[in-house]
RODO-2510 file (C-alpha; in nm, 4 decimals, decimal comma):
residues 283
     n   res          X          Y          Z
     1     m     9,6429     9,9261    12,3560
     2     n     9,8286    10,1033    12,6345
     3     f    10,1608     9,9240    12,6769
     4     k    10,2547     9,9516    13,0433
     5     s    10,5002     9,6617    13,0606
     6     i    10,7609     9,5792    12,7980
     7     a    11,0222     9,3032    12,7839
     8     v    11,3421     9,3199    12,5783
     9     i    11,5399     9,0014    12,5142
    10     g    11,8981     9,0667    12,4070
    11     l    12,0727     9,3775    12,5362
    12     g    12,3447     9,4208    12,2786
    13     t    12,3839     9,7030    12,0310
    14     l    12,0178     9,7627    11,9409
    15     g    11,8547     9,6082    12,2479
    16     g    12,0234     9,8417    12,4964
    17     y    11,9050    10,1493    12,3086
    18     v    11,5533    10,0075    12,2744
    19     v    11,5369     9,9733    12,6539
    20     e    11,6541    10,3335    12,6890
    21     a    11,3945    10,4560    12,4366
    22     v    11,0955    10,2762    12,5896
    23     s    11,1990    10,3848    12,9404
    24     n    11,1284    10,7420    12,8292
    25     l    10,7662    10,6628    12,7427
    26     d    10,5290    10,7878    13,0124
    27     q    10,2922    10,4965    12,9613
    28     v    10,5613    10,2370    13,0343
    29     e    10,5825    10,1469    13,4024
    30     t    10,7739     9,8177    13,4022
    31     i    11,0598     9,6968    13,1837
    32     v    11,1816     9,3376    13,1870
    33     i    11,5324     9,2842    13,0474
    34     i    11,6916     8,9479    12,9653
    35     d    12,0519     8,8745    12,8690
    36     h    12,3140     8,6261    12,9913
    37     d    12,6180     8,8109    12,8550
    38     k    12,8705     9,0550    13,0004
    39     v    12,9859     9,3906    12,8655
    40     e    13,3112     9,3640    12,6695
    41     r    13,5392     9,6459    12,5637
    42     k    13,4584     9,5773    12,1980
    43     n    13,0937     9,6620    12,2764
    44     l    13,1689    10,0227    12,3686
    45     s    13,2069    10,1697    12,0206
    46     n    12,8402    10,1528    11,9238
    47     s    12,6436    10,0448    12,2299
    48     i    12,4827    10,2198    12,5259
    49     y    12,7412    10,0833    12,7677
    50     r    13,0231    10,2830    12,9311
    51     a    13,3866    10,1998    12,9967
    52     v    13,3053    10,1514    13,3647
    53     d    13,0612     9,8739    13,2660
    54     v    13,3241     9,6447    13,1110
    55     g    13,3167     9,3102    13,2894
    56     a    12,9740     9,3667    13,4433
    57     s    12,6647     9,1799    13,3297
    58     k    12,4679     9,3673    13,0651
    59     t    12,1583     9,3485    13,2822
    60     d    12,3287     9,5085    13,5871
    61     a    12,4948     9,7769    13,3765
    62     l    12,1720     9,8639    13,1961
    63     v    11,9684     9,8790    13,5169
    64     e    12,2142    10,1362    13,6509
    65     i    12,2071    10,3405    13,3308
    66     i    11,8273    10,3473    13,3065
    67     k    11,7654    10,4029    13,6778
    68     h    11,9973    10,7038    13,6688
    69     k    11,7850    10,8635    13,3945
    70     t    11,4371    10,7390    13,4870
    71     p    11,4366    10,6313    13,8522
    72     d    11,0578    10,5918    13,8588
    73     k    11,0590    10,2885    13,6275
    74     t    11,0421     9,9348    13,7633
    75     i    11,3115     9,7201    13,6011
    76     i    11,3169     9,3422    13,6382
    77     s    11,6294     9,1695    13,5095
    78     f    11,7173     8,8101    13,4213
    79     k    12,0804     8,7031    13,3717
    80     e    11,9896     8,4043    13,1620
    81     m    11,9984     8,2853    12,8031
    82     y    11,6359     8,3067    12,7009
    83     i    11,4750     7,9899    12,5684
    84     e    11,1101     8,0278    12,4783
    85     n    10,8732     7,8176    12,6901
    86     k    11,1606     7,7104    12,9168
    87     i    11,2627     8,0404    13,0749
    88     q    10,9631     8,2011    13,2420
    89     i    10,9445     8,5798    13,2570
    90     p    10,6685     8,8027    13,3978
    91     k    10,3694     8,8583    13,1714
    92     c    10,4228     9,1741    12,9649
    93     d    10,2110     9,3732    12,7227
    94     i    10,4769     9,3291    12,4545
    95     i    10,7960     9,1243    12,4240
    96     f    11,0713     9,2313    12,1826
    97     d    11,3465     8,9971    12,0648
    98     c    11,6687     9,1911    11,9997
    99     r    11,9114     8,8988    12,0067
   100     d    12,1860     8,8866    11,7451
   101     y    12,0840     8,5404    11,6281
   102     t    11,7808     8,4056    11,4458
   103     y    11,6250     8,1853    11,7118
   104     d    11,3018     7,9973    11,6415
   105     r    10,9937     8,1729    11,7792
   106     g    10,6596     8,0392    11,8979
   107     k    10,3744     8,2470    12,0349
   108     v    10,5497     8,4240    12,3253
   109     i    10,7631     8,6826    12,1434
   110     d    10,5604     8,9610    11,9823
   111     a    10,8196     9,1131    11,7500
   112     r    11,1782     9,0589    11,6494
   113     l    11,3843     9,3746    11,5910
   114     y    11,7022     9,3879    11,3859
   115     i    11,8911     9,6115    11,1461
   116     s    11,9809     9,5301    10,7867
   117     s    12,1680     9,7839    10,5731
   118     r    12,0045    10,1168    10,6636
   119     y    11,6745     9,9705    10,7739
   120     l    11,5162     9,8769    11,1036
   121     i    11,3182     9,5570    11,0461
   122     v    11,0205     9,4816    11,2689
   123     d    10,9157     9,1181    11,2285
   124     a    10,5914     9,0480    11,4149
   125     r    10,5329     8,6963    11,2859
   126     k    10,4567     8,4085    11,5226
   127     n    10,5631     8,0446    11,4998
   128     v    10,8793     8,1029    11,2976
   129     i    11,1208     7,8140    11,2479
   130     y    11,4578     7,8672    11,0820
   131     k    11,5907     7,5788    10,8783
   132     t    11,9387     7,7269    10,9160
   133     p    11,9840     7,9779    11,2057
   134     q    12,1763     8,2952    11,1175
   135     e    12,4297     8,4667    11,3405
   136     g    12,3924     8,8427    11,3442
   137     k    12,6223     9,0752    11,1526
   138     y    12,5891     9,4293    11,0268
   139     l    12,6145     9,5050    10,6548
   140     e    12,7111     9,8683    10,7203
   141     m    12,8798    10,0567    11,0030
   142     l    12,6260    10,2152    11,2340
   143     t    12,6813    10,5058    11,4705
   144     k    12,5279    10,5467    11,8137
   145     d    12,3037    10,8124    11,6616
   146     d    12,1809    10,5593    11,4031
   147     l    12,0945    10,3135    11,6786
   148     r    11,9242    10,5771    11,8919
   149     y    11,7186    10,6796    11,5910
   150     a    11,6211    10,3178    11,5210
   151     s    11,5171    10,2851    11,8852
   152     s    11,3163    10,6064    11,8658
   153     i    11,1203    10,4493    11,5801
   154     v    11,0388    10,1563    11,8093
   155     s    10,9158    10,3917    12,0821
   156     m    10,7082    10,5808    11,8232
   157     l    10,5491    10,2555    11,7051
   158     i    10,4493    10,1909    12,0670
   159     s    10,3241    10,5391    12,1525
   160     t    10,1167    10,5675    11,8326
   161     g     9,9774    10,2165    11,8662
   162     t    10,1160    10,1172    11,5253
   163     i    10,2890     9,8170    11,6809
   164     s     9,9441     9,6782    11,7680
   165     n     9,8537     9,6518    11,3993
   166     l    10,1856     9,4900    11,3131
   167     m    10,1240     9,2327    11,5858
   168     k     9,7601     9,1809    11,4864
   169     y     9,8452     9,1018    11,1249
   170     q    10,1841     8,9414    11,2057
   171     s    10,3488     9,1809    10,9613
   172     v    10,7105     9,2292    10,8656
   173     q    10,7915     9,5960    10,8078
   174     k    11,0982     9,8047    10,7330
   175     y    11,1750    10,1592    10,8507
   176     e    11,4501    10,3680    10,6976
   177     l    11,7139    10,5117    10,9283
   178     d    11,7967    10,8069    10,7056
   179     y    11,4741    11,0007    10,6635
   180     v    11,2083    11,0902    10,9181
   181     k    10,9605    11,1300    10,6347
   182     h    10,9754    10,7532    10,5790
   183     l    10,8631    10,6721    10,9346
   184     e    10,5173    10,5926    10,8005
   185     n    10,6577    10,3608    10,5338
   186     k    10,3793    10,2041    10,3296
   187     c    10,5896     9,9613    10,1260
   188     d    10,4528     9,6104    10,0859
   189     v    10,6748     9,3644    10,2665
   190     i    10,6947     8,9914    10,2109
   191     y    10,9066     8,7319    10,3850
   192     d    11,1121     8,4643    10,2125
   193     n    11,2691     8,1491    10,3496
   194     d    11,5597     7,9640    10,1994
   195     d    11,3669     7,6839    10,0314
   196     g    11,2138     7,9178     9,7724
   197     k    10,8749     7,9697     9,9404
   198     f    10,7683     8,3333     9,9652
   199     i    10,5118     8,4115    10,2342
   200     n    10,2455     8,6511    10,0978
   201     l    10,4045     8,6454     9,7527
   202     p    10,0800     8,5297     9,5867
   203     q     9,9251     8,8700     9,6617
   204     q    10,2193     9,0384     9,4897
   205     i    10,2387     8,8242     9,1770
   206     h     9,9764     9,0198     8,9837
   207     p    10,1143     9,3710     9,0641
   208     i    10,4688     9,2625     8,9730
   209     i    10,3627     9,1058     8,6433
   210     e    10,1387     9,4005     8,5541
   211     s    10,4149     9,6512     8,6362
   212     n    10,6628     9,4595     8,4213
   213     k    10,4214     9,4886     8,1281
   214     k    10,4615     9,8679     8,1485
   215     s    10,8244     9,9113     8,2549
   216     e    11,1492     9,7492     8,3522
   217     v    11,1729     9,6107     8,7059
   218     q    11,4776     9,6919     8,9146
   219     v    11,5735     9,4207     9,1672
   220     i    11,8133     9,5472     9,4335
   221     m    12,0067     9,3569     9,6980
   222     g    12,0552     9,5606    10,0176
   223     n    12,0008     9,9350    10,0462
   224     r    11,8815    10,1226     9,7388
   225     a    12,1378    10,4001     9,8020
   226     t    12,4289    10,1548     9,8323
   227     p    12,3188     9,8336     9,6602
   228     i    12,5284     9,5213     9,7036
   229     s    12,3925     9,3767     9,3830
   230     q    12,1224     9,4715     9,1370
   231     r    11,9534     9,3428     8,8265
   232     t    11,7333     9,5150     8,5712
   233     i    11,4595     9,2943     8,4326
   234     p    11,3405     9,4068     8,0861
   235     m    10,9734     9,4620     8,0111
   236     n    10,7549     9,1555     7,9663
   237     q    11,0068     8,9138     8,1161
   238     l    10,8077     8,8382     8,4319
   239     r    10,5115     8,6375     8,3066
   240     s    10,4702     8,3839     8,5876
   241     t    10,5474     8,3066     8,9515
   242     k    10,8377     8,0913     8,8331
   243     d    10,9878     8,3848     8,6412
   244     i    10,9702     8,6079     8,9491
   245     i    11,1231     8,3522     9,1865
   246     e    11,4056     8,2642     8,9446
   247     n    11,5035     8,6318     8,9087
   248     l    11,4916     8,6963     9,2856
   249     l    11,7032     8,3896     9,3547
   250     c    11,9546     8,5001     9,0931
   251     v    12,0079     8,8335     9,2695
   252     s    12,0052     8,6769     9,6179
   253     q    12,3010     8,4540     9,5241
   254     a    12,5220     8,7615     9,5640
   255     m    12,4624     8,7238     9,9395
   256     c    12,4805     8,3460     9,9671
   257     g    12,5849     8,3753    10,3324
   258     f    12,2281     8,4756    10,4243
   259     n    11,9405     8,2326    10,4463
   260     h    11,6394     8,4649    10,4548
   261     f    11,5346     8,7902    10,2940
   262     v    11,2716     9,0557    10,3449
   263     i    11,1221     9,1475    10,0077
   264     s    10,9981     9,5049     9,9676
   265     t    10,8156     9,6316     9,6579
   266     y    10,7521     9,9937     9,5674
   267     k    10,7111    10,2246     9,2714
   268     e    10,8995    10,5469     9,2048
   269     g    10,8034    10,7415     8,8975
   270     q    10,7696    10,4918     8,6132
   271     m    11,0111    10,2413     8,7660
   272     f    10,8990     9,9455     8,9774
   273     y    11,1460     9,8231     9,2403
   274     i    11,1862     9,4947     9,4268
   275     e    11,4271     9,5255     9,7178
   276     l    11,5928     9,2199     9,8776
   277     i    11,6932     9,2970    10,2373
   278     p    11,9027     9,0218    10,4012
   279     e    11,7882     8,9051    10,7422
   280     t    12,1170     8,9817    10,9135
   281     g    12,0129     8,9004    11,2679
   282     a    12,2161     9,2078    11,3645
   283     a    12,0660     9,3515    11,6834
***
């Protein structure tokens, strides 16, 4: 699909850079931006905004920034707090949610973008309801270069058409910020909600149990390079779905302030890893 019109809801730390990145795509003709907030001085350290923008609406400031670099793009702005099915925006080929809060989603938003640890998370699920909404916060300090790189991944997903597959299958995928070679990350990703139900976990039960028959399983909370918590599960300890869930919940208790986790499984050498990535809502 050729994405000619793109909407970005939430123009904070990640959202502003996503708008900048997609504005550089030749195929994109129209960008719709939505945010009700103003630029504050505290935003300047790791956002796209300039000192001169303090006090201005994020939409006005971003229009000026983007128009200065790519004057040929059509930018439509809304200074409103977006509420799905109540706030009407022009029809777009894709709508990204970059808000720093886990709002419920229906069928309008195509993908939610946020950063957890050193990962960009692209969540293309529809009809998502959060039992307990989560306010966004970063687990690690991010530089402007980190955020520009994360945004470049988003633009690459669009230009290569990869985002179409994520949307088609309503996938949740992670992309590492540290290595370009991981741009085509093939890890299996599952989504967990706080009541113990793991979406897509049934497909992973057999591989996890079979791997544990051959080796230990390392469960990691956060980034593998800088884990917040970790647990090594000895061989032959994961014999059932109950065993797997109990061990994941045990590790997740180290981050009890988070309600949801992205679960990533992968193998490296003889070791099988399960990675718990908190849904930070940090965008």
